[in-house]
N, C-alpha and C positions, 0 to 999 in steps of 0.2 A: 687417181688410180691409173688412168691411161697415160699420163705424162711420166710417172715415176716407176710404177711397179711393172706394167706391161712391157716396157722396153727391156727390162731385165729378163723377163720371160722370153721375149723374142730372141735375145742373144743366146740364151740357154738352148732354146729349141733349134736355133740355127746350127748349133754345135751337135745337137742330138735330134735330127729331123724325124726320128721314129716316135718321138714323144707326142702325146696328146695332152693339151693343157686342161687342167681341172680346177674349178673354183666352185664355191658354194653359191647359194642364191641371195647373197647380200645384195642390196639395191644397186650398189656401184658395179657389181659383177654382171647383173642381169639387164643393165640398161641398154637401150637401143644403141647408144653411142659406143658403149664398150663392145657390144657384139659386132658392130660395124667396124670398129678399130681392129678387132681380132681378124675378121674376114679380110679387111684391106691389107693386113700384114701377113696373110697366109698362115695364120696360126689355127690349127685344128683344136677345137675345144669340146669337151665332153658335156653334153646336155645333162644337167644335174637334176635328179629327182628331188622334190622337196622332202625335208625331214629324213635325210639319208646320211647321218654322220658316220654310219658303219663303213662307208666307202672311203672316207677322207683320211689319208694317212697323215695329214698335217696335224690332226688331233693328237696323234701319238707323239709328234714332235713337240707340240705344246706341253704335253704331259712330261716328256723328258726334261724340257726346260724348267717347268715348274718344280719338278723333283730336284733338279740341280740347284735351283734357287733356294729351296727349302733346306737342302743339305748344307750348302756352302754359305748362304747369306742369312739364315734365320736368326742368328744371334744379333747381327747388325740391325735387321728389320725389327726384331723384338725390342731392342734397345731404343730405337727411335720412337716406336709406338708407346713404350712404357713411359716416355717423357711427354706423352701427349702431343707429339709432333707427327708430321707426315714426312715421308722420304722426299728429298729434293728431287725434282724431275730429272735433272742431269745425272744424278746418281742412279736413279731408277732405270734410266735408259742404258747406263753403263752396265748395270747388273743384267739386264735383258740381253744386251749385246754379248756379254761374257757367257751367258747361258747358251746363246745361239752358237757361239764359237766352239762349244763343247760337242756339238753335233757333227759327226764326221761325214764325209762324202760317202763312205762305205755304208754307214747307217741309213742315209737317205736313199742310196741305190737299193739297199735291202727292202726298204718300204716300197719303192717303185716296182720291184720284182714280185711283190705280193698282190699287186692290183688285180691281176686276172683272178686269183683265188678269192680275193675280197668280193669282187663282182659276182663270181659264180656262187659263193656262199650266200649272198643276199638273194640271188635268184632262187637258189635251192630252198631258202627259208621263206620264200614268197613274201619278201620284204620285211620279215620279222627279225628279231634280234639274232645276231651272230656273235661269234667269239671276238670279232674285231671291234 
C-alpha cells in the first residue's frame, strides 16, 4: 500500500495541495506504518470515523464502475458463467480497467466538491443515514 498506492496519492496532492487525503479504516490504511508514512511525506489525511460509508465518494465511483460493467460486459460474463467457467484474471483486470477509464476527471472533481456537503449532512443527521 505504502509502496504503490500512496506515492500516486502524493503526486496528486503535490499538484493539488489544498486536498486532504481520505481513506477508510481498512487495516493497511490505519496501520502505524501507513500513518507514519503519510506524516513523513507531509500528506494531510482525514481521520475516518468507523462505519461511515456515507462520507466516502469512492463508493459512488465503485457503483459507476459496476453499472458500466453490468451494461457493457454482462453478456460476456454471463456466457462464461453459463459454461461453468470463471472469468480469466487478465480479462477481469481488463474489464475493471476499462470501467475505470470511463470515469472522467470532471466526474471525480464533482465528487470532491460535494465533500463539505456530505460531511455537513452526516453531522446534521447525527451520524444517521443521509442521501449520500
